[in-house]
N, C-alpha and C positions, 0 to 999 in steps of 0.2 A: 426623666423619661424612662420607662421600662424597656428592657431588652426585647427585641422582636422574637415572636414565637416561631418564626420561619427559619431560624438558625438551625443548621443540621446538628444532630446529636453526634456523640462519639462513634456510635455504630454506623450512622449514615456516612460520616467522614471516612471510615474504614472501607465501606462499600464503594464510595466514590473513588477513593484512592485505588482500590483493587480493580475497578473497572478501567480507570485511567492507565493503570499498569498493563492490563490485558490489551488495551487499545494500542499502547506503545509497542508491546511485543508483536502484535499483529502487523503493525506498520513496518517494523524492522524486518520481519519475516517476508512481507510482501516486497519490500525494497530489495532484499537479498535475492529473492526468487526472480524478480524482474531483471536485476543486474546480471545474474547468472544466465538466465535464458537468453537475453538479448546479446550478451557478450559472446556466448557460445554460438549463437546463430549468425552473428554479423562480423566477427573479427577472425581473421585468418589465424590459424594456430601457429604458423611460422611468422614471427614478427619481421617485417621487411623495413619498417620505418618506425620512428619513435612516436609519431603522431598518427591519428586515424586519418585514412584517406577519405575522399569525397564519397565513394561508394559505401564505406563502413559507416560514415556519419549519417548518410541517408537511411541506411538499413536500421541503424539503432534508433533514429528518430521515428521511423514508421513502427518499429517493434514496440517501443515504449508507448507510443500513441495507441496502438491496438491493444496492448496489455492493459492499459488504464481503462480503455473503453469497455473491454470485456469484463474487467474486474468490477467496474461501476454497474454494468448491466446485470451481472450475477447478483451483486449486492441489492439492486433494486428489486429483482425477481424474488430473492429470498426475503426481503423486507416486506414485500406486498403479500406474501403468502400464496401467490398464484403459481400454478404449475408451469414449468418451462413450455415454450411454444413448440 
């Protein structure tokens, strides 16, 4: 049987790898920003305990949820080509 004509060429593989690398860099940057933002907002600068307290846990949970929601909303708006509301 002959090889499939749908197999990516060397250039296509490089482009795919480059896009995957950029996506990974974006995700790492997003995670780092989310972590930094929510930690600074929710965790007291003077550590009183070795573990997060209930208030800090709740704050971080809400912060992360809102951060992801807004990030997804912005991504959808940019992807749709529509101007912001």
